[in-house]
C-alpha positions in Angstrom: 17.0 36.7 -62.4 17.6 37.5 -58.7 19.9 36.2 -56.0 23.3 35.5 -57.5 25.1 34.1 -54.5 28.6 32.6 -54.3 30.1 31.2 -57.5 32.6 28.4 -56.7 34.9 27.5 -59.6 34.8 23.7 -59.2 33.6 22.2 -62.5 33.0 25.6 -64.0 34.1 26.3 -67.6 36.3 29.4 -67.9 37.7 31.2 -70.9 40.7 33.4 -70.3 42.0 35.8 -73.0 45.7 36.6 -72.6 46.0 33.3 -70.7 49.4 32.5 -72.0 51.5 34.7 -69.7 51.6 37.0 -66.7 48.6 37.6 -64.4 46.2 35.6 -66.6 48.5 32.6 -66.6 48.6 32.8 -62.8 44.8 32.9 -62.8 44.6 29.9 -65.1 46.8 27.9 -62.7 44.7 28.9 -59.6 41.5 28.1 -61.4 42.8 24.7 -62.4 43.8 24.1 -58.8 40.2 24.8 -57.8 39.0 22.1 -60.3 37.8 24.5 -63.0 38.1 23.6 -66.8 39.8 26.3 -68.7 40.1 27.5 -72.3 43.4 29.4 -72.5 43.1 31.9 -75.3 46.1 33.8 -76.6 48.2 34.4 -79.8 50.9 32.1 -78.4 51.9 30.3 -75.2 55.0 30.9 -73.1 56.9 27.7 -72.3 55.4 27.8 -68.8 51.9 28.0 -70.2 52.6 25.3 -72.7 53.8 22.9 -70.0 50.6 23.7 -68.0 48.3 22.9 -70.9 50.3 19.8 -71.8 50.0 18.4 -68.3 46.5 19.4 -67.3 43.5 17.4 -68.7 41.3 20.3 -67.8 43.1 23.0 -69.9 43.1 23.5 -73.6 44.8 26.2 -75.7 42.9 28.1 -78.4 44.8 30.6 -80.6 42.9 33.9 -80.5 43.4 37.4 -81.8 41.2 39.4 -79.4 40.8 42.2 -82.0 39.0 39.7 -84.2 35.4 39.2 -83.0 35.1 35.9 -84.9 38.0 34.6 -82.8 36.2 35.7 -79.6 33.1 33.9 -80.6 35.0 30.8 -81.5 36.2 30.5 -77.9 32.6 29.5 -77.0 32.7 26.7 -79.7 36.0 25.5 -78.3 34.5 25.3 -74.8 31.5 23.3 -76.1 33.6 21.0 -78.1 36.2 20.3 -75.3 34.0 20.6 -72.1 30.5 20.1 -73.3 28.9 23.5 -72.6 29.3 27.3 -73.0 31.7 28.9 -70.5 30.4 30.0 -67.1 33.2 32.5 -66.6 34.7 34.9 -69.2 37.9 36.6 -68.2 38.9 39.4 -70.6 42.5 39.6 -69.5 44.4 40.4 -72.7 45.7 43.9 -73.0 48.7 46.1 -74.0 50.4 49.0 -72.2 51.0 51.9 -74.6 53.2 50.0 -77.0 55.2 52.0 -79.6 53.1 50.5 -82.4 49.9 51.8 -80.9 50.3 54.9 -78.8 49.1 58.5 -78.7 52.7 59.9 -78.6 54.0 57.4 -81.2 51.3 58.4 -83.7 52.2 55.6 -86.1 48.8 54.2 -87.0 46.8 55.7 -89.8 43.3 54.1 -89.6 42.6 53.0 -86.0 44.3 52.5 -82.6 44.9 48.8 -82.2 45.3 49.4 -78.5 41.7 50.4 -78.3 40.6 47.3 -80.2 42.5 45.2 -77.7 41.9 47.0 -74.4 38.3 48.2 -75.0 36.5 46.6 -77.9 37.6 43.1 -77.0 36.3 43.1 -73.4 33.1 44.8 -74.4 32.4 42.3 -77.1 33.4 39.4 -74.9 30.8 40.6 -72.4 28.2 40.8 -75.1 29.0 37.2 -76.1 28.8 36.1 -72.5 25.4 37.6 -71.9 24.1 36.1 -75.1 25.5 32.6 -74.7 24.6 32.3 -71.0 21.1 33.7 -71.7 20.5 31.1 -74.4 21.4 28.4 -71.9 19.6 30.0 -69.0 22.8 29.9 -67.0 24.3 32.3 -64.5 27.8 33.5 -65.1 30.6 36.0 -64.5 32.6 38.3 -66.7 35.8 39.6 -65.2 37.7 42.3 -67.0 41.3 43.4 -66.2 41.2 47.1 -65.6 44.0 49.2 -64.0 44.5 52.0 -61.6 45.2 54.0 -64.8 41.4 53.9 -65.2 41.1 56.0 -62.1 43.7 58.6 -62.9 45.6 60.2 -65.8 49.1 60.1 -67.1 50.2 62.1 -70.2 53.0 59.7 -71.2 50.5 56.9 -71.5 47.4 58.9 -72.4 45.8 56.3 -74.7 46.3 53.5 -72.2 44.7 55.6 -69.5 41.8 56.3 -71.8 41.2 52.6 -72.5 41.2 51.8 -68.9 38.8 54.7 -68.0 36.5 53.2 -70.7 36.6 49.8 -68.8 35.8 51.6 -65.5 32.8 53.2 -67.1 31.7 50.0 -68.9 31.9 47.8 -65.8 29.9 50.4 -63.8 27.3 50.4 -66.5 27.0 46.6 -66.4 25.9 46.7 -62.7 22.3 45.7 -63.5 23.3 42.8 -65.8 23.5 40.8 -62.6 19.8 41.2 -61.8 18.5 41.4 -65.3 20.6 38.8 -67.1 22.1 36.8 -64.3 25.6 37.8 -65.4 28.0 39.4 -62.8 30.4 41.8 -64.5 33.3 43.0 -62.4 36.9 44.3 -62.8 40.2 44.1 -61.1 42.2 47.3 -61.2 45.8 46.5 -60.3 48.7 49.0 -60.0 52.2 47.9 -60.9 52.6 44.1 -61.3 55.8 42.1 -61.6 55.2 40.9 -65.2 57.0 41.2 -68.5 54.8 44.1 -69.4 56.9 46.1 -67.0 60.1 44.1 -66.5 60.9 43.8 -70.3 60.5 47.5 -71.0 63.5 49.5 -69.8 61.9 52.8 -70.8 58.8 52.2 -68.7 60.9 51.0 -65.8 62.7 54.3 -65.7 59.8 56.5 -66.7 57.6 55.2 -63.9 60.3 54.6 -61.2 59.4 50.9 -61.2 60.3 49.2 -57.9 59.8 45.4 -57.8 59.4 45.6 -54.0 56.3 47.8 -54.4 54.8 45.7 -57.2 52.2 43.0 -56.7 53.0 39.5 -58.0 50.9 37.9 -60.7 49.7 35.3 -58.1 48.5 38.1 -55.8 46.4 39.7 -58.5 45.1 36.3 -59.7 44.0 35.5 -56.1 42.0 38.7 -56.1 40.5 37.8 -59.4 39.3 34.5 -58.0 37.8 36.3 -55.0 35.9 38.7 -57.3 34.4 35.8 -59.2 33.6 33.5 -56.3 32.6 35.7 -53.4 29.0 36.9 -53.1 30.0 40.2 -51.5 31.5 41.3 -54.8 28.4 42.2 -56.9 28.0 43.3 -60.4 29.7 46.6 -61.2 32.4 46.1 -58.6 35.9 47.5 -59.4 38.5 46.1 -57.0 41.7 48.3 -56.9 44.8 46.4 -55.9 48.2 47.7 -55.0 51.0 46.4 -52.7 49.4 48.3 -49.8 46.1 46.3 -50.2 42.8 46.1 -51.9 39.7 48.3 -51.9 36.4 48.5 -53.7 36.4 51.7 -55.7 33.4 53.8 -54.7 30.8 54.4 -57.4 30.9 58.2 -57.3 28.0 60.2 -58.8 27.4 63.7 -60.0 24.4 65.6 -59.0 22.5 67.2 -61.9 
């Protein structure tokens, strides 16, 4: 497939993991305003998200544990049942930020790092599902993954989180040719600090990282950048869009000479 072009959201079917709160809920709201149809996937909904789903005929909630690949696959079935086709857009937004129950420093897990399942395996598998399902229908589509500026740097205190986001950076870069080969544009947004409960409800992280609400993006600002990444032709497969309060920039695809 060649020539991807712009990808307006009107009448598109979108699945959003982590859609019950924060940045992803802001994105759901903006997508609905643009006349998209949305499967909101999460373990539970906030009161705000529940009200949105209850009042919008174009939104449906599907309970989803993103670490369970069957749950991810079932999101496609929900889209078909509710909206008549497989999703056009797959937003892998669910993630965790070095929680005590899954962290390098905490060292409480004995078999696997759940944070890796959530932050890495889930978006990679959702991308695989997207390419398969869209290919079966011979449809173009977009995968948008929530990365982080932590995927462009390192921080000892949140080493595992940084590792997961570096994995996303590498994966999205590697998916560049999916646009020309499979007709699926895979991109990522890489925000810095965002005024969400992930920050505001964790006093230790507020102090540790000198959190300043005045220097943090709002969920709506990040969601608007996510919409642009999906819709605009200038953002091609493999694009990683860094976003901080000082502005946005496309992260250069650096290479190493061998």
